N, CA, C and O of each residue as an XYZ file, in Angstrom:
408
protein
N      24.590     62.712    -26.809
C      23.231     62.750    -26.976
C      22.495     63.597    -26.103
O      22.708     63.345    -24.917
N      21.699     64.518    -26.318
C      21.110     65.490    -25.637
C      20.113     64.892    -24.661
O      19.586     63.818    -24.950
N      19.823     65.502    -23.543
C      18.813     64.863    -22.556
C      17.395     64.857    -23.239
O      16.567     63.954    -23.118
N      17.242     66.050    -24.003
C      15.755     66.302    -24.727
C      16.089     66.334    -26.066
O      17.133     66.838    -26.479
N      15.125     65.744    -26.864
C      15.125     65.749    -28.183
C      14.891     67.160    -28.900
O      15.475     67.498    -29.930
N      13.955     67.937    -28.211
C      13.709     69.351    -28.577
C      13.412     69.980    -27.119
O      12.927     69.386    -26.156
N      13.811     71.288    -27.193
C      13.553     72.179    -25.884
C      13.027     73.407    -26.527
O      13.584     74.065    -27.406
N      11.734     73.654    -25.900
C      10.941     74.806    -26.278
C      11.051     75.964    -25.342
O      10.770     75.745    -24.164
N      11.432     77.205    -25.707
C      11.477     78.226    -24.680
C      10.366     79.373    -25.080
O      10.326     79.910    -26.187
N       9.618     79.610    -24.169
C       8.670     80.581    -24.268
C       8.931     81.885    -23.512
O       8.900     81.951    -22.283
N       9.194     82.931    -24.331
C       9.590     84.372    -23.596
C       8.249     84.527    -23.032
O       7.184     84.395    -23.636
N       8.452     84.863    -21.630
C       7.270     85.290    -20.793
C       7.649     86.690    -20.041
O       7.170     87.033    -18.960
N       8.491     87.355    -20.720
C       8.958     88.563    -20.112
C       7.919     89.637    -20.220
O       7.204     89.872    -21.195
N       7.952     90.303    -18.968
C       7.106     91.610    -19.003
C       8.116     92.828    -18.794
O       9.053     92.696    -18.006
N       7.917     94.063    -19.529
C       8.820     94.963    -19.556
C       7.871     96.062    -18.707
O       6.644     96.066    -18.806
N       8.534     96.876    -17.963
C       7.990     97.894    -17.294
C       7.992     99.174    -17.892
O       7.363    100.097    -17.375
N       8.713     99.333    -19.049
C       9.077    100.717    -19.713
C       8.093    101.044    -20.709
O       8.246    102.079    -21.358
N       7.014    100.232    -20.933
C       6.110    100.683    -21.962
C       6.281     99.963    -23.404
O       5.411    100.010    -24.273
N       7.554     99.273    -23.546
C       7.801     98.577    -24.783
C       7.009     97.290    -24.829
O       6.572     96.780    -23.798
N       6.831     96.782    -25.997
C       6.174     95.525    -26.254
C       6.831     94.444    -25.575
O       8.053     94.314    -25.635
N       6.025     93.593    -24.874
C       6.751     92.390    -24.234
C       5.725     91.203    -24.319
O       4.510     91.358    -24.203
N       6.267     90.165    -24.506
C       5.667     88.852    -24.542
C       4.706     88.461    -23.694
O       3.744     87.781    -24.054
N       4.929     88.927    -22.320
C       4.045     88.789    -21.218
C       2.812     89.547    -21.290
O       1.806     89.192    -20.676
N       2.864     90.684    -22.093
C       1.538     91.097    -22.221
C       0.468     90.618    -23.268
O      -0.670     91.059    -23.425
N       1.103     89.612    -23.942
C       0.246     88.647    -24.877
C      -0.207     87.381    -24.272
O      -0.523     86.452    -25.016
N      -0.272     87.248    -22.891
C      -0.639     86.067    -22.208
C       0.416     84.800    -22.569
O       0.006     83.665    -22.814
N       1.655     85.129    -22.564
C       2.581     84.205    -22.844
C       2.818     83.078    -21.894
O       3.142     81.949    -22.261
N       2.597     83.534    -20.353
C       2.654     82.484    -19.478
C       1.495     81.467    -19.610
O       1.693     80.260    -19.470
N       0.255     82.003    -19.889
C      -0.793     81.021    -19.966
C      -0.710     80.254    -21.250
O      -1.182     79.117    -21.239
N      -0.200     80.694    -22.307
C       0.075     80.041    -23.562
C       1.306     78.815    -23.325
O       1.182     77.705    -23.842
N       2.235     79.105    -22.662
C       3.278     78.315    -22.182
C       2.485     77.151    -21.542
O       2.467     76.043    -22.078
N       1.870     77.400    -20.460
C       1.120     76.453    -19.693
C       0.307     75.611    -20.523
O       0.319     74.393    -20.347
N      -0.462     76.196    -21.491
C      -1.353     75.304    -22.359
C      -0.398     74.317    -23.184
O      -0.593     73.102    -23.149
N       0.526     74.824    -23.844
C       1.341     74.006    -24.648
C       2.091     72.913    -23.714
O       2.289     71.811    -24.224
N       2.493     73.122    -22.476
C       3.097     72.143    -21.721
C       1.995     71.145    -21.358
O       2.285     69.952    -21.436
N       0.743     71.502    -20.965
C      -0.298     70.583    -20.722
C      -0.537     69.737    -21.874
O      -0.573     68.511    -21.763
N      -0.722     70.418    -23.118
C      -0.940     69.667    -24.420
C       0.090     68.554    -24.588
O      -0.249     67.376    -24.705
N       1.410     68.979    -24.597
C       2.580     67.905    -24.966
C       2.414     66.907    -23.835
O       2.623     65.724    -24.108
N       2.079     67.223    -22.651
C       1.962     65.967    -21.665
C       0.698     65.228    -22.066
O       0.794     64.017    -21.867
N      -0.251     65.552    -22.484
C      -1.442     64.904    -22.882
C      -0.999     64.008    -24.065
O      -1.485     62.887    -24.210
N      -0.082     64.510    -24.899
C       0.272     63.618    -26.167
C       1.442     62.713    -25.831
O       1.986     61.976    -26.653
N       1.812     62.838    -24.451
C       2.917     61.923    -24.050
C       4.222     62.338    -24.949
O       4.936     61.481    -25.471
N       4.412     63.472    -25.050
C       5.550     64.127    -25.651
C       6.721     64.332    -24.839
O       7.860     64.354    -25.304
N       6.377     64.510    -23.379
C       7.278     65.168    -22.397
C       8.230     64.009    -21.757
O       7.895     62.825    -21.712
N       9.390     64.492    -21.296
C      10.041     63.477    -20.663
C      11.524     63.177    -21.084
O      11.832     63.748    -22.130
N      12.339     62.551    -20.617
C      13.689     62.321    -21.099
C      13.703     61.625    -22.618
O      13.104     60.581    -22.877
N      14.424     62.323    -23.489
C      14.529     61.956    -24.735
C      13.349     62.429    -25.508
O      13.196     61.965    -26.638
N      12.501     63.289    -25.046
C      11.363     63.836    -25.756
C      11.479     65.399    -25.769
O      12.507     65.970    -26.132
N      10.400     66.019    -25.364
C      10.208     67.498    -25.424
C      10.283     68.081    -24.071
O       9.690     67.529    -23.145
N      10.973     69.160    -23.892
C      10.783     70.126    -22.678
C      10.182     71.379    -22.878
O      10.762     72.083    -23.704
N       9.070     71.904    -22.293
C       8.692     73.068    -22.497
C       9.064     73.982    -21.385
O       8.702     73.647    -20.257
N       9.732     75.085    -21.532
C      10.275     75.947    -20.500
C       9.671     77.478    -20.751
O       9.209     77.899    -21.812
N       9.788     78.132    -19.609
C       9.604     79.608    -19.595
C      11.143     80.151    -19.794
O      12.166     79.556    -19.454
N      11.055     81.275    -20.353
C      12.431     82.052    -20.370
C      12.256     83.403    -20.122
O      11.153     83.926    -20.278
N      13.232     84.025    -19.750
C      13.108     85.595    -19.430
C      13.204     86.178    -20.839
O      12.930     85.476    -21.812
N      13.595     87.479    -20.969
C      13.608     88.163    -22.271
C      14.549     87.268    -23.187
O      15.663     86.830    -22.901
N      13.823     87.106    -24.360
C      14.799     86.514    -25.595
C      15.006     87.747    -26.523
O      15.595     87.554    -27.587
N      14.617     88.861    -26.244
C      15.106     90.151    -26.898
C      14.399     90.250    -28.268
O      14.823     90.958    -29.181
N      13.150     89.391    -28.347
C      12.550     89.677    -29.680
C      11.081     89.963    -29.344
O      10.262     89.685    -30.221
N      10.651     90.468    -28.219
C       9.325     90.877    -27.922
C       8.609     91.829    -29.003
O       7.380     91.843    -29.075
N       9.321     92.537    -29.748
C       8.611     93.486    -30.795
C       7.922     92.558    -31.758
O       6.887     92.877    -32.343
N       8.634     91.194    -31.929
C       7.819     90.178    -33.058
C       6.989     89.314    -32.274
O       6.479     88.350    -32.845
N       6.753     89.522    -30.944
C       5.972     88.503    -30.168
C       4.594     88.383    -30.064
O       3.795     89.106    -30.660
N       4.325     87.526    -29.354
C       4.868     86.772    -28.587
C       5.776     85.725    -29.199
O       5.461     85.386    -30.340
N       6.832     85.151    -28.671
C       7.732     84.439    -29.303
C       8.209     83.071    -28.497
O       8.321     82.943    -27.278
N       8.420     82.236    -29.371
C       9.132     80.872    -28.823
C      10.306     80.530    -29.631
O      10.375     80.904    -30.802
N      11.166     79.890    -29.117
C      12.355     79.296    -30.001
C      12.446     77.727    -29.657
O      12.447     77.350    -28.485
N      12.520     76.854    -30.710
C      12.738     75.387    -30.552
C      14.210     75.065    -30.951
O      14.762     75.384    -32.004
N      14.742     74.370    -29.901
C      16.124     73.799    -29.986
C      15.990     72.376    -30.046
O      15.085     71.793    -29.450
N      16.943     71.730    -30.815
C      18.393     72.170    -31.338
C      18.279     72.878    -32.585
O      19.315     73.353    -33.049
N      17.161     73.035    -33.226
C      17.101     73.618    -34.549
C      17.113     75.066    -34.604
O      17.282     75.639    -35.680
N      16.921     75.794    -33.352
C      16.917     77.217    -33.252
C      15.951     77.839    -34.310
O      16.278     78.769    -35.048
N      14.753     77.246    -34.309
C      13.687     77.877    -35.153
C      12.762     78.706    -34.126
O      12.165     78.203    -33.174
N      12.749     80.159    -34.514
C      11.873     80.986    -33.835
C      10.564     81.124    -34.450
O      10.440     81.171    -35.674
N       9.507     81.197    -33.584
C       8.131     81.301    -34.001
C       7.326     82.524    -33.319
O       7.645     82.895    -32.189
N       6.477     83.024    -33.895
C       5.638     83.939    -33.237
C       4.193     83.310    -33.277
O       3.972     82.572    -34.237
N       3.222     83.494    -32.401
C       2.051     82.671    -32.456
C       1.101     83.863    -31.829
O       1.504     84.832    -31.185
N      -0.326     83.536    -32.195
C      -1.248     84.407    -31.600
C      -2.165     83.659    -30.628
O      -2.627     84.237    -29.645
N      -2.430     82.373    -30.901
C      -3.514     81.707    -30.011
C      -3.083     80.245    -29.877
O      -2.002     79.820    -30.285
N      -4.014     79.522    -29.276
C      -3.759     77.998    -29.011
C      -3.761     77.231    -30.339
O      -3.047     76.240    -30.492
N      -4.535     77.681    -31.254
C      -4.492     76.877    -32.680
C      -3.104     76.998    -33.242
O      -2.570     75.997    -33.718
N      -2.435     78.248    -33.216
C      -0.995     78.370    -33.449
C      -0.088     77.315    -32.832
O       0.622     76.513    -33.438
N      -0.231     77.450    -31.595
C       0.629     76.488    -30.737
C       0.153     74.952    -31.268
O       1.028     74.149    -31.593
N      -0.967     74.665    -31.323
C      -1.388     73.385    -31.821
C      -0.590     73.096    -32.978
O      -0.029     72.001    -33.010
N      -0.440     73.923    -33.968
C       0.141     73.618    -35.318
C       1.608     73.437    -34.962
O       2.191     72.437    -35.381
N       2.174     74.235    -34.301
C       3.724     74.015    -34.044
C       4.092     72.776    -33.142
O       5.209     72.263    -33.212
N       3.070     72.296    -32.257
C       3.163     71.213    -31.656
C       3.122     69.964    -32.616
O       4.020     69.125    -32.692
N       1.920     69.963    -33.354
C       1.617     68.870    -34.226
C       2.621     68.890    -35.350
O       3.028     67.772    -35.666
N       3.046     69.775    -35.934
C       3.944     69.581    -37.114
C       5.495     69.565    -36.601
O       6.258     68.711    -37.053
N       5.923     70.480    -35.695
C       7.397     70.647    -35.603
C       7.653     69.647    -34.513
O       8.628     68.913    -34.677
N       6.916     69.497    -33.400
C       7.503     68.692    -32.292
C       7.053     67.212    -32.418
O       7.623     66.268    -31.871
N       5.911     67.131    -33.242
C       5.550     65.569    -33.458
C       6.273     64.962    -34.785
O       6.743     63.830    -34.900
N       6.244     65.954    -35.715
C       6.665     65.378    -37.164
C       8.102     66.073    -37.611
O       8.782     65.682    -38.560
N       8.375     67.004    -36.878
C       9.857     67.450    -37.325
C       9.656     68.386    -38.603
O      10.599     68.497    -39.385
N       8.512     69.033    -38.831
C       8.374     69.975    -39.885
C       8.174     71.199    -39.409
O       7.290     71.424    -38.582
N       8.976     72.125    -39.879
C       8.932     73.595    -39.526
C       7.751     74.106    -40.001
O       7.400     73.772    -41.133
N       6.914     75.023    -39.205
C       5.758     75.748    -39.624
C       6.114     77.172    -40.143
O       6.179     78.180    -39.439
N       6.345     77.095    -41.549
C       6.798     78.302    -42.058
C       6.007     79.508    -41.966
O       6.561     80.608    -41.976
N       4.684     79.377    -41.873
C       3.950     80.619    -41.752
C       3.907     81.304    -40.410
O       3.452     82.437    -40.253
N       4.431     80.516    -39.410
C       4.821     81.290    -38.015
C       6.112     81.562    -37.798
O       6.401     82.304    -36.859
N       7.067     81.043    -38.579
C       8.513     81.424    -38.342
C       8.846     82.822    -38.435
O       8.257     83.538    -39.245
N       9.713     83.253    -37.698
C      10.160     84.683    -37.711
C      11.876     84.623    -37.757
O      12.530     85.665    -37.775
C-alpha cells in the first residue's frame, strides 16, 4: 500500500536559456494554490493526496504541467479554474479531465 493515494507533482522549473519553462507561468504560485485548496478540502495527509514541487519534468513546452501518480496522468493548466477542475474531478472523484490531459 502506497503512503499516499495520489501524488501530484508540479513542474516549477525556471530555465535560464530562453526556452519555455513552467516557472514562467506562475507554477509555484499555482502549486501553492492547489496545496491550500486540497488542505481546505481535507484531501491531504497519509492515505490521501500529496502536492509537491518538482524540478524539470522535461515537458515545459507543453506547460505549465503537472503529473498525477499512480495513474501517471499528465495535465497542462492555465489558471486556478483548471486546477479546481483537476482537484474536483481527478483527486476527489478519480475521473481524468480529458480536456486538460497532455
